[in-house]
C-alpha positions as CSV (number, residue, x, y, z in Angstrom):
1,M,81.9,7.0,-22.6
2,E,79.2,8.8,-20.5
3,I,79.5,9.1,-16.8
4,K,76.4,6.8,-16.2
5,N,78.0,4.0,-18.4
6,Q,81.3,4.4,-16.6
7,K,79.6,4.0,-13.2
8,R,77.7,1.0,-14.4
9,C,80.9,-0.7,-15.7
10,Q,82.7,0.1,-12.4
11,S,79.9,-1.5,-10.4
12,R,80.0,-4.6,-12.6
13,Q,83.8,-4.8,-12.2
14,L,83.5,-4.5,-8.4
15,E,81.0,-7.3,-8.4
16,T,83.4,-9.9,-10.0
17,P,85.8,-10.1,-7.0
18,D,82.8,-10.7,-4.6
19,V,81.5,-13.5,-6.9
20,L,85.0,-15.1,-7.0
21,S,85.4,-14.7,-3.2
22,Q,88.6,-12.6,-3.8
23,P,88.1,-9.1,-2.3
24,L,90.1,-6.1,-3.5
25,S,92.8,-4.5,-1.4
26,P,91.6,-1.9,1.1
27,M,94.5,0.3,0.1
28,F,93.3,0.4,-3.5
29,A,91.5,3.7,-4.3
30,L,88.6,3.3,-6.6
31,P,88.5,5.4,-9.8
32,D,86.3,8.5,-9.9
33,A,83.9,8.3,-12.9
34,N,83.1,12.1,-12.7
35,L,86.8,13.1,-13.1
36,I,87.2,10.6,-16.0
37,G,84.1,11.9,-17.8
38,R,84.8,15.6,-17.1
39,D,88.6,16.1,-17.2
40,C,89.9,12.7,-18.6
41,N,92.2,12.3,-15.6
42,Y,95.0,9.9,-16.5
43,S,95.5,8.5,-13.0
44,E,91.7,7.7,-12.6
45,I,91.8,6.1,-16.1
46,G,94.8,4.0,-15.0
47,R,92.9,2.8,-11.9
48,L,89.9,1.9,-14.2
49,L,92.2,-0.1,-16.5
50,Q,93.7,-1.8,-13.5
51,L,90.2,-3.0,-12.5
52,V,89.7,-4.2,-16.1
53,L,93.0,-6.2,-15.8
54,G,91.9,-7.8,-12.6
55,C,88.6,-8.9,-14.2
56,A,90.4,-10.3,-17.2
57,V,92.9,-12.3,-15.1
58,N,90.1,-13.8,-12.9
59,C,87.5,-14.6,-15.6
60,E,86.8,-17.9,-17.3
61,N,88.9,-17.0,-20.4
62,K,91.9,-15.9,-18.4
63,Q,94.3,-18.1,-20.3
64,E,93.5,-16.3,-23.6
65,H,94.0,-12.9,-21.9
66,I,97.3,-14.0,-20.4
67,E,98.5,-15.2,-23.8
68,V,97.7,-11.8,-25.2
69,I,99.7,-10.2,-22.4
70,M,102.7,-12.5,-23.1
71,R,102.8,-11.3,-26.7
72,L,103.7,-7.8,-25.4
73,E,107.2,-6.5,-24.6
74,E,108.9,-7.5,-21.4
75,D,108.7,-4.0,-19.9
76,V,105.0,-3.8,-20.6
77,Q,104.6,-7.4,-19.1
78,H,106.3,-6.3,-15.9
79,G,104.1,-3.2,-15.6
80,V,101.0,-5.3,-16.1
81,M,102.2,-7.8,-13.4
82,Q,102.8,-5.0,-10.9
83,A,99.3,-3.5,-11.6
84,I,97.7,-6.9,-10.9
85,Q,99.7,-7.5,-7.7
86,E,98.8,-4.0,-6.4
87,L,95.1,-4.8,-7.1
88,M,95.2,-8.2,-5.4
89,M,97.5,-7.5,-2.4
90,S,94.9,-8.5,0.2
91,G,94.5,-11.9,-1.4
92,G,97.8,-13.1,0.2
93,R,100.9,-14.5,-1.3
94,E,99.1,-17.5,-2.5
95,R,97.1,-15.5,-5.0
96,E,100.3,-13.8,-6.2
97,G,101.9,-17.1,-6.6
98,S,98.9,-18.5,-8.6
99,I,99.0,-15.4,-10.9
100,S,102.8,-15.7,-11.3
101,M,102.6,-19.4,-12.1
102,T,100.1,-18.7,-14.9
103,F,102.7,-16.5,-16.6
104,P,105.9,-18.0,-18.1
105,D,109.5,-18.0,-16.7
106,S,110.4,-14.6,-18.2
107,L,108.3,-12.8,-15.4
108,N,109.6,-14.9,-12.4
109,V,113.0,-13.5,-11.2
110,E,114.4,-16.8,-9.9
111,Q,116.3,-19.8,-11.1
112,P,114.6,-20.0,-14.6
113,S,116.1,-16.6,-15.4
114,V,119.6,-18.0,-14.8
115,V,118.8,-21.0,-16.9
116,K,117.6,-18.7,-19.7
117,E,120.8,-16.6,-19.5
118,Q,122.9,-19.8,-19.8
119,L,120.9,-20.9,-22.8
120,R,121.4,-17.6,-24.5
121,R,125.2,-17.7,-23.8
122,V,125.4,-21.2,-25.1
123,Q,123.5,-20.2,-28.2
124,D,125.9,-17.3,-28.8
125,E,128.8,-19.6,-28.5
126,L,127.2,-22.0,-30.9
127,M,126.7,-19.2,-33.4
128,A,130.4,-18.1,-33.1
129,A,131.6,-21.7,-33.5
130,N,129.5,-22.2,-36.6
131,E,130.9,-19.0,-38.1
132,A,134.5,-20.1,-37.3
133,K,133.8,-23.5,-38.8
134,E,132.5,-21.8,-42.0
135,L,135.6,-19.6,-42.2
136,A,137.9,-22.6,-41.7
137,I,136.1,-24.6,-44.4
138,Q,136.5,-21.6,-46.8
139,K,140.2,-21.3,-46.0
140,C,140.7,-25.1,-46.5
141,F,138.9,-24.8,-49.8
142,E,141.2,-21.9,-50.9
143,L,144.4,-23.8,-49.8
144,E,143.3,-27.0,-51.6
145,K,142.9,-24.8,-54.7
146,A,146.4,-23.4,-54.3
147,L,147.8,-26.9,-53.7
148,S,146.2,-28.2,-56.9
149,I,147.7,-25.2,-58.8
150,L,151.2,-25.9,-57.4
151,R,150.9,-29.6,-58.1
152,E,150.0,-28.8,-61.7
153,E,153.1,-26.5,-61.9
154,K,155.3,-29.2,-60.4
155,E,154.1,-31.7,-62.9
156,S,154.7,-29.3,-65.8
157,L,158.3,-28.5,-64.4
158,A,158.9,-32.3,-64.0
159,S,157.8,-32.9,-67.6
160,E,160.1,-30.0,-68.8
161,N,163.0,-31.5,-66.8
162,D,162.4,-34.9,-68.3
163,R,162.3,-33.4,-71.8
164,L,165.6,-31.6,-71.2
165,I,167.2,-34.7,-69.8
166,Q,166.1,-36.6,-72.9
167,N,167.5,-33.9,-75.1
168,L,170.8,-34.1,-73.2
169,N,171.0,-37.8,-73.6
170,E,170.2,-37.5,-77.3
171,N,172.9,-34.8,-77.7
172,R,175.4,-37.1,-75.9
173,R,174.6,-40.0,-78.1
174,S,174.8,-38.0,-81.2
175,G,178.4,-37.0,-80.7
176,N,178.9,-36.4,-84.3
177,R,176.9,-33.3,-84.1
178,A,178.5,-30.1,-82.8
179,I,176.8,-28.3,-80.0
180,D,177.2,-24.7,-80.9
181,D,174.5,-23.4,-78.5
182,I,175.6,-24.9,-75.3
183,T,179.3,-24.7,-75.5
184,D,179.7,-23.2,-72.1
185,E,178.9,-25.7,-69.3
186,S,178.6,-22.9,-66.7
187,L,175.5,-21.6,-68.4
188,R,173.8,-25.0,-68.3
189,D,174.7,-25.4,-64.6
190,R,173.2,-22.0,-63.8
191,H,170.0,-22.9,-65.6
192,L,169.8,-26.2,-63.7
193,S,170.5,-24.5,-60.4
194,K,167.7,-21.9,-61.0
195,L,165.3,-24.7,-61.7
196,Q,166.4,-26.7,-58.7
197,A,165.9,-23.6,-56.4
198,R,162.5,-22.9,-57.8
199,I,161.5,-26.6,-57.1
200,D,162.8,-26.3,-53.5
201,T,160.8,-23.1,-52.8
202,L,157.7,-24.8,-54.2
203,Q,158.2,-27.8,-52.0
204,E,158.7,-25.6,-48.9
205,D,155.4,-23.8,-49.8
206,L,153.8,-27.2,-50.1
207,I,155.0,-28.3,-46.7
208,K,153.8,-25.1,-45.1
209,I,150.4,-25.4,-46.7
210,E,150.1,-29.0,-45.5
211,T,151.0,-28.0,-42.0
212,I,148.4,-25.2,-42.0
213,K,145.9,-27.6,-43.3
214,D,146.7,-30.1,-40.5
215,E,146.3,-27.3,-37.9
216,Y,142.9,-26.3,-39.4
217,R,141.8,-29.9,-39.3
218,V,142.8,-30.1,-35.6
219,K,140.9,-26.9,-34.9
220,I,137.8,-28.1,-36.8
221,E,137.9,-31.4,-34.8
222,L,138.1,-29.4,-31.5
223,L,135.3,-27.1,-32.6
224,E,133.2,-30.1,-33.6
225,K,133.8,-31.6,-30.1
226,E,132.8,-28.4,-28.5
227,L,129.7,-28.2,-30.7
228,M,128.7,-31.7,-29.6
229,E,129.2,-30.8,-26.0
230,T,127.2,-27.6,-26.3
231,R,124.4,-29.6,-28.1
232,L,124.4,-32.1,-25.3
233,E,124.3,-29.3,-22.7
234,N,121.5,-27.7,-24.7
235,E,119.5,-31.0,-24.7
236,E,120.0,-31.3,-21.0
237,L,118.8,-27.7,-20.5
238,Q,115.8,-28.3,-22.7
239,R,115.0,-31.5,-20.8
240,K,115.2,-29.6,-17.5
241,A,113.0,-26.8,-18.9
242,K,110.4,-29.4,-19.9
243,E,110.5,-30.9,-16.4
244,A,110.1,-27.4,-14.9
245,R,107.1,-26.7,-17.2
246,H,105.6,-30.1,-16.3
247,L,106.1,-29.4,-12.6
248,K,104.6,-25.9,-13.1
249,D,101.6,-27.4,-14.9
250,E,101.1,-30.0,-12.0
251,L,101.4,-27.1,-9.5
252,D,98.7,-25.2,-11.4
253,I,96.4,-28.3,-11.4
254,H,96.9,-28.8,-7.7
255,K,96.1,-25.1,-7.1
256,H,93.0,-25.3,-9.2
257,L,91.9,-28.4,-7.3
258,S,92.6,-26.7,-4.0
259,D,90.5,-23.7,-5.1
260,K,87.7,-26.1,-6.1
261,A,88.0,-27.8,-2.7
262,E,87.7,-24.4,-0.9
263,K,84.6,-23.6,-3.0
264,Y,83.0,-27.0,-2.1
265,E,83.8,-26.5,1.5
266,Q,82.0,-23.1,1.4
267,T,79.0,-24.7,-0.3
268,I,78.9,-27.5,2.3
269,E,78.9,-24.9,5.0
270,T,76.0,-23.1,3.3
271,Y,74.1,-26.4,3.1
272,K,74.8,-27.0,6.8
273,K,73.3,-23.6,7.6
274,K,70.3,-24.5,5.4
275,L,69.9,-27.8,7.3
276,E,69.9,-25.8,10.6
277,E,67.2,-23.6,9.1
278,M,65.2,-26.8,8.1
279,A,64.5,-27.4,11.8
280,D,62.5,-24.2,11.9
281,V,60.8,-25.1,8.7
282,K,59.8,-28.5,10.2
283,R,58.3,-26.7,13.2
284,Q,56.3,-24.5,10.9
285,L,55.3,-27.6,9.0
286,K,53.8,-29.1,12.2
287,L,51.9,-25.9,12.8
288,L,50.6,-25.9,9.3
289,Q,49.6,-29.6,9.5
290,E,47.5,-28.7,12.6
291,K,45.9,-25.9,10.8
292,N,45.3,-28.2,7.9
293,K,43.5,-30.7,10.1
294,E,41.2,-27.9,11.4
295,Q,40.6,-26.8,7.8
296,L,39.8,-30.4,6.8
297,K,37.2,-30.5,9.5
298,S,35.6,-27.3,8.2
299,N,35.9,-28.8,4.7
300,L,34.0,-31.8,5.7
301,E,31.2,-29.6,7.1
302,L,31.2,-27.6,3.8
303,E,31.1,-30.9,1.8
304,E,28.0,-32.0,3.8
305,E,26.3,-28.7,2.9
306,K,27.5,-29.2,-0.7
307,K,25.9,-32.7,-0.8
308,K,22.6,-31.1,0.0
309,S,22.9,-28.7,-2.9
310,S,24.3,-31.4,-5.2
311,N,20.8,-33.1,-5.4
312,L,19.6,-30.1,-7.3
313,K,22.7,-30.1,-9.5
314,A,22.1,-33.8,-10.3
315,Q,18.6,-33.0,-11.6
316,L,20.1,-30.2,-13.7
317,D,22.8,-32.6,-15.1
318,V,20.0,-35.1,-16.0
319,Y,18.1,-32.4,-18.0
320,K,21.4,-31.3,-19.6
321,K,22.2,-34.9,-20.7
322,Q,18.7,-35.4,-22.1
323,L,19.1,-32.1,-24.1
324,Q,22.5,-33.3,-25.3
325,D,21.1,-36.6,-26.4
326,L,18.3,-34.9,-28.3
327,Q,20.9,-32.6,-30.0
328,E,23.0,-35.7,-30.9
329,Q,19.9,-37.4,-32.4
330,L,19.1,-34.3,-34.4
331,V,22.7,-34.2,-35.7
332,E,22.5,-37.9,-36.7
333,H,19.2,-37.4,-38.5
334,R,20.7,-34.5,-40.4
335,H,23.7,-36.6,-41.3
336,R,21.4,-39.3,-42.6
337,A,19.4,-36.8,-44.6
338,D,22.7,-35.5,-46.1
339,K,23.8,-39.0,-47.0
340,I,20.4,-39.8,-48.6
341,E,20.7,-36.6,-50.6
342,F,24.2,-37.4,-51.7
343,E,23.2,-41.0,-52.8
344,F,20.1,-39.6,-54.6
345,R,22.3,-37.1,-56.5
346,R,24.8,-39.9,-57.3
347,L,22.0,-42.1,-58.6
348,E,20.6,-39.2,-60.7
349,E,24.0,-38.7,-62.3
350,K,24.1,-42.5,-63.1
351,H,20.6,-42.3,-64.5
352,D,21.7,-39.3,-66.7
353,L,24.7,-41.2,-67.9
354,L,22.5,-44.3,-68.8
355,V,20.0,-42.1,-70.6
356,Q,22.8,-40.5,-72.6
357,E,24.2,-43.9,-73.6
358,T,20.7,-45.2,-74.6
359,E,20.2,-42.1,-76.8
360,R,23.6,-42.6,-78.4
361,I,22.7,-46.2,-79.1
362,K,19.4,-45.2,-80.6
363,R,21.1,-42.7,-82.8
364,E,23.6,-45.3,-84.0
365,K,20.7,-47.7,-84.6
366,V,18.9,-45.1,-86.8
367,Q,22.2,-44.4,-88.6
368,L,22.7,-48.1,-89.3
369,K,19.1,-48.5,-90.6
370,L,19.7,-45.6,-93.0
371,E,22.9,-47.0,-94.3
372,L,21.3,-50.4,-94.7
373,D,18.4,-48.8,-96.7
374,E,21.0,-47.0,-98.9
375,T,22.8,-50.2,-99.6
376,R,19.6,-52.0,-100.5
377,K,18.6,-49.2,-102.8
378,R,21.9,-49.4,-104.8
379,P,21.8,-52.9,-106.4
380,S,23.4,-51.7,-109.7
381,S,26.5,-50.6,-108.0
382,F,27.6,-54.2,-107.5
383,T,30.2,-55.2,-110.2
384,E,32.0,-58.3,-110.9
385,D,34.7,-57.4,-108.5
386,S,32.1,-57.0,-105.6
387,M,30.4,-60.3,-106.3
388,P,32.8,-62.4,-104.2
389,A,32.2,-60.1,-101.2
390,I,28.4,-60.3,-101.6
391,A,28.6,-64.1,-101.7
392,T,30.6,-64.2,-98.6
393,E,28.2,-61.8,-96.8
394,M,25.3,-64.0,-97.9
395,C,27.1,-67.0,-96.5
396,L,27.6,-65.3,-93.3
397,N,24.0,-64.3,-93.0
398,N,23.0,-67.8,-93.6
399,E,25.4,-69.1,-91.0
400,I,24.3,-66.7,-88.3
401,M,21.6,-68.2,-86.2
402,P,19.6,-67.0,-83.2
403,Q,21.5,-69.4,-80.9
404,D,24.7,-67.5,-81.6
405,F,23.1,-64.2,-80.7
406,K,21.8,-65.8,-77.5
407,E,25.3,-66.9,-76.6
408,S,26.7,-63.4,-77.3
409,Y,23.9,-61.9,-75.2
410,N,24.7,-64.2,-72.2
411,R,28.4,-63.5,-72.6
412,V,27.7,-59.7,-72.5
413,Q,25.7,-60.1,-69.4
414,Q,28.5,-62.1,-67.7
415,E,31.0,-59.4,-68.7
416,N,28.7,-56.7,-67.2
417,I,28.5,-58.7,-63.9
418,I,32.3,-59.1,-63.8
419,L,32.8,-55.4,-64.4
420,R,30.3,-54.5,-61.6
421,N,32.2,-56.9,-59.2
422,R,35.4,-55.2,-60.2
423,L,34.0,-51.7,-59.5
424,E,32.7,-52.9,-56.1
425,E,36.1,-54.3,-55.3
426,K,37.8,-51.1,-56.4
427,Q,35.4,-49.1,-54.1
428,S,36.2,-51.4,-51.2
429,E,39.9,-51.0,-51.9
430,A,39.5,-47.2,-52.0
431,N,37.7,-47.3,-48.6
432,L,40.5,-49.5,-47.2
433,I,43.1,-47.1,-48.6
434,E,41.4,-44.2,-46.9
435,Q,41.2,-46.1,-43.6
436,L,44.9,-47.0,-43.9
437,K,45.8,-43.4,-44.6
438,M,43.9,-42.3,-41.5
439,K,45.7,-45.0,-39.4
440,I,49.1,-43.9,-40.9
441,N,48.4,-40.3,-40.0
442,E,47.5,-41.3,-36.4
443,L,50.6,-43.5,-36.2
444,E,52.8,-40.6,-37.5
445,I,51.4,-38.3,-34.9
446,E,52.0,-40.9,-32.2
447,N,55.5,-41.4,-33.6
448,K,56.2,-37.7,-33.4
449,L,55.0,-37.5,-29.9
450,A,57.1,-40.5,-29.0
451,N,60.2,-38.9,-30.6
452,K,59.6,-35.7,-28.7
453,R,59.2,-37.6,-25.5
454,A,62.4,-39.6,-26.3
455,D,64.3,-36.3,-27.0
456,H,63.0,-34.9,-23.7
457,L,64.1,-38.0,-21.8
458,Q,67.5,-37.9,-23.6
459,I,68.0,-34.3,-22.5
460,Q,67.1,-35.2,-19.0
461,L,69.6,-38.1,-19.1
462,D,72.3,-35.8,-20.4
463,N,71.6,-33.4,-17.6
464,I,71.8,-36.2,-15.1
465,H,75.3,-37.4,-16.1
466,L,78.1,-36.0,-14.1
467,P,81.9,-36.5,-14.1
468,P,83.3,-39.1,-11.7
469,S,85.5,-36.7,-9.9
470,E,82.5,-34.6,-8.7
471,E,80.1,-37.4,-7.8
472,A,81.1,-37.6,-4.2
473,H,80.2,-33.9,-3.7
474,T,77.2,-33.8,-5.9
475,N,75.4,-36.8,-4.2
476,R,75.1,-34.8,-1.0
477,V,74.1,-31.7,-2.9
478,I,71.4,-33.6,-4.7
479,E,70.1,-35.1,-1.5
480,L,69.9,-31.7,0.1
481,Q,68.2,-30.2,-3.0
482,D,65.6,-33.1,-2.9
483,A,64.8,-32.4,0.7
484,I,64.4,-28.7,0.0
485,K,62.2,-29.5,-3.0
486,Q,60.0,-31.8,-0.9
487,I,59.6,-29.0,1.7
488,E,58.7,-26.5,-1.0
489,T,56.1,-28.9,-2.6
490,L,54.6,-29.5,0.9
491,T,54.3,-25.8,1.5
492,L,52.9,-25.2,-1.9
493,Q,50.3,-27.9,-1.4
494,L,49.4,-26.4,2.0
495,K,49.0,-23.0,0.3
496,E,46.8,-24.4,-2.4
497,A,44.7,-26.3,0.1
498,E,44.2,-23.1,2.1
499,E,43.3,-21.2,-1.0
500,K,40.8,-23.9,-2.1
501,I,39.2,-23.9,1.4
502,A,39.0,-20.1,1.4
503,H,37.5,-20.2,-2.1
504,L,34.9,-22.8,-1.1
505,E,34.0,-20.9,2.0
506,M,33.5,-17.7,0.0
507,D,31.3,-19.7,-2.5
508,A,29.3,-21.2,0.3
509,L,28.8,-17.8,2.0
510,K,27.8,-16.2,-1.4
511,K,25.3,-19.0,-2.1
512,N,23.8,-18.8,1.4
513,E,23.5,-15.0,1.0
514,E,21.9,-15.5,-2.4
515,M,19.5,-18.1,-1.0
516,S,18.5,-15.9,1.9
517,E,18.0,-12.8,-0.4
518,M,15.9,-14.9,-2.8
519,G,13.8,-16.2,0.1
520,A,13.3,-12.7,1.5
521,K,12.4,-11.4,-1.9
522,Y,10.0,-14.3,-2.4
523,K,8.3,-13.7,0.9
524,K,8.1,-10.0,0.2
525,Y,6.6,-10.5,-3.2
526,V,4.1,-13.0,-1.9
527,S,3.0,-10.8,0.9
528,K,2.7,-7.8,-1.5
529,A,0.7,-9.9,-3.9
530,K,-1.6,-11.0,-1.1
531,Q,-2.2,-7.5,0.0
532,A,-2.7,-6.4,-3.7
533,V,-5.3,-9.1,-4.1
534,K,-7.1,-8.2,-0.9
535,A,-7.1,-4.5,-1.9
536,L,-8.4,-5.2,-5.4
537,E,-11.3,-7.4,-4.3
538,P,-13.4,-4.5,-2.7
539,I,-12.6,-2.3,-5.7
540,S,-13.9,-4.9,-8.1
541,L,-17.0,-5.3,-5.9
542,Q,-17.7,-1.5,-5.6
543,G,-16.9,-0.7,-9.2
544,S,-19.9,-2.6,-10.5
545,P,-22.8,-0.1,-9.6
546,G,-21.4,2.9,-11.4
547,V,-19.2,5.9,-11.2
548,S,-21.2,7.4,-8.3
549,S,-19.7,5.0,-5.8
550,V,-16.2,6.2,-6.3
551,P,-16.1,9.1,-3.8
552,F,-17.3,6.8,-1.0
553,V,-14.2,4.6,-1.2
554,S,-11.4,7.2,-1.2
555,A,-9.4,5.5,1.5
556,P,-9.2,2.1,-0.2
557,L,-8.3,3.8,-3.5
558,G,-5.4,5.6,-1.8
559,T,-4.1,2.3,-0.6
560,S,-4.6,0.6,-4.0
561,I,-2.3,3.2,-5.6
562,D,0.6,1.9,-3.4
563,Y,-0.1,-1.7,-4.4
564,S,-0.3,-0.7,-8.0
565,E,3.3,0.5,-7.8
566,D,4.4,-2.9,-6.5
567,I,2.5,-4.5,-9.3
568,E,4.3,-2.3,-11.8
569,V,7.6,-3.3,-10.3
570,L,6.7,-7.0,-10.6
571,K,5.5,-6.4,-14.2
572,S,8.8,-4.7,-15.0
573,L,10.7,-7.6,-13.5
574,L,8.7,-10.0,-15.6
575,Q,9.3,-7.9,-18.7
576,E,13.1,-7.9,-18.0
577,K,12.9,-11.7,-17.6
578,D,11.0,-12.1,-20.9
579,R,13.5,-9.8,-22.7
580,I,16.4,-11.8,-21.4
581,I,14.7,-15.1,-22.5
582,N,14.0,-13.6,-25.9
583,E,17.7,-12.5,-26.3
584,L,18.8,-16.0,-25.3
585,E,16.4,-17.5,-27.8
586,E,17.7,-15.2,-30.5
587,E,21.3,-16.1,-29.7
588,A,20.3,-19.8,-29.8
589,E,18.7,-19.4,-33.2
590,K,21.7,-17.5,-34.5
591,S,24.0,-20.3,-33.3
592,R,21.7,-22.9,-34.9
593,A,21.7,-21.0,-38.1
594,L,25.5,-20.9,-38.1
595,M,25.6,-24.6,-37.4
596,E,23.2,-25.3,-40.2
597,M,25.3,-23.1,-42.6
598,E,28.5,-25.0,-41.6
599,E,26.8,-28.3,-42.1
600,R,25.4,-27.3,-45.5
601,L,28.9,-26.0,-46.6
602,I,30.4,-29.3,-45.5
603,T,27.8,-31.3,-47.4
604,V,28.3,-29.1,-50.5
605,A,32.1,-29.6,-50.3
606,V,31.6,-33.3,-50.0
607,H,29.2,-33.4,-52.9
608,N,31.6,-31.4,-55.1
609,L,34.5,-33.6,-54.2
610,A,32.5,-36.7,-54.9
611,G,31.3,-35.3,-58.3
612,S,34.9,-34.4,-59.2
613,L,36.1,-37.9,-58.2
614,Q,33.3,-39.5,-60.3
615,R,34.1,-37.4,-63.3
616,R,37.7,-38.3,-63.0
617,S,37.0,-42.0,-62.6
618,A,34.6,-41.9,-65.6
619,G,37.3,-40.1,-67.7
620,E,39.9,-42.6,-66.7
621,R,37.5,-45.5,-67.5
622,I,36.7,-44.0,-70.9
623,S,40.4,-43.4,-71.7
624,S,41.3,-46.9,-70.7
625,R,38.5,-48.4,-72.8
626,S,39.5,-46.4,-75.8
627,A,43.1,-47.4,-75.4
628,S,42.2,-51.0,-75.1
629,M,40.0,-50.8,-78.2
630,S,42.8,-49.1,-80.1
631,Q,45.2,-51.8,-79.1
632,T,42.9,-54.8,-79.8
633,N,40.8,-54.7,-82.9
634,S,38.6,-57.5,-81.6
635,G,36.6,-56.4,-78.5
636,S,33.5,-57.4,-76.6
637,F,30.1,-56.9,-78.1
638,L,29.0,-54.4,-75.4
639,S,32.2,-52.3,-75.8
640,R,31.7,-52.2,-79.6
641,Q,28.2,-51.0,-79.1
642,R,29.1,-48.2,-76.7
643,L,31.8,-46.6,-78.9
644,A,30.6,-43.9,-81.4
645,T,32.2,-44.6,-84.7
646,T,32.3,-42.4,-87.9
647,R,33.8,-45.0,-90.2
648,R,32.0,-46.7,-93.0
649,F,30.3,-49.9,-92.1
650,N,30.3,-53.0,-94.3
651,T,27.2,-55.1,-94.8
652,S,28.2,-57.9,-92.5
653,A,28.8,-55.5,-89.5
654,I,25.5,-53.7,-90.2
655,S,23.5,-56.9,-90.2
656,Q,25.1,-58.1,-86.9
657,K,24.3,-54.8,-85.2
658,M,20.7,-54.8,-86.4
659,L,20.2,-58.3,-85.0
660,G,21.7,-57.2,-81.7
661,D,19.3,-54.2,-81.5
662,G,16.4,-56.5,-82.2
663,L,17.5,-58.8,-79.4
664,R,17.7,-55.9,-77.0
665,H,14.2,-54.6,-77.8
666,S,12.9,-58.1,-77.3
């Protein structure tokens, strides 16, 4: 870090205790940034870190920093606590207590440390008891295994004994047989005694094992009782620890509330001071009001003078309104001319379409006549197969009468009228749709504005809502703030009124000066003009005899030279005025030309749009008619006449079309 940055950080760190109303200890020596930047002095770096710790403990996120400190080792935690206490010694024991309460019980060297030691001791005893219990269970398991083995041996020996007894009984019963093996009774008795001794030893071992087992059972029961007692003690200690934590949390809450109360008291004191200052402000207000009254009087005088000059302004406004009305009339006439041009072009397009249709019909008529002539010229082509068709055609020609053609002609006219009505309805519907679209756009804009206003009001409402615990303090604060705002608005209004009055006075003075200057110039120019006229009259009278009269009037000529200079000045002024008028006229002509260009571009764009719409509607109409004709073979008479066909025509169709053309020409 550079020395400038270190000094900046140090100044920011020193500002935080002043903001929190917790000054540093006077015994605390501030770190030297020069030594840190030049020599990396460890003692100065330690003091700087001590300031950083103080800022961390007193900031808004102090709980997170304290949790980070709690994750460190106990020695480091004690060192951090000592550094913070050294930094905050002047804050009193209350500040130290609040800092110590934020840390857990491991840092407070009081009763909680004893409780923690007892908990540790009980936990160690529990661990030892659990280990002894596991060892006893393992020994019991081993003894049970040995007991099962001994029982199996005992059962095997008992089975062998029973077998031997059975053999003895059998040998006794079978007295006929000679017992050569066991002749000696002493050997049998010895064997029996050995077996009996072994059984006795095994029984003694069994008894010992059962006694050991009973002892271990008793020990296990005792250990289980101790374990239960330790668990109960542990639960009681945990319950006490929870109560202590709960009490500590309540104490922190009460301390926080007391800090808030102190802050509110300080704010109340500041507001009281401001209220005392309000009396001085009220006095100043009275003085300002008196000044305002005086300024109002002067304003009235100025307004009277203004009324005198307003008559001239009224005449100017009348002339301006007349000019505006004339411009509006001119714009209306131009719009009407554009509309007439647009309608004329639309009618021309319709006329062109009708001419094309008539040409197409004439071409079809010529083609039909040619085909009819060809059919008449080919009588030999009729065979026996085509005789029925010719007979039917002749019958049809005989059946067709002029009355039928009249009916078809009337029907076609009715269909034309219906189609025109439909087109008019469609145009009216299109106009209605455009009007509805305009209304929808306006409503959308109004809706957006209403939504913005609603959002703004919602934000204001959210800002107004306050928690119930702080309403008692905030009501007074709001009242005081309202009073201060009212005073500020009144002062601002007074300043604005003063500025307006000064501005009006300056304008009035400027106008008076301009009027006086213009009057003086007018009088001067009038007097000079009079003198120039008087001087020019004798010159004009003396200049008529000839050139010889010039030397006799040397003095008047000398005076006339001075007046000619004044005349030249007047001429130059007139030329400047003419030049300014010409420039203004040129600018007006340029602006008119630009306006005309804009209007022409708008009309061209409208005409292009209308032409594209007409072409589109005509294409749609033609496509719909062709589709309807393709779907239905039998169509109206007019639609059949408008469609250009390239198929072969039979004689009946040709005769009908020829008769229809004749009716049209008639």
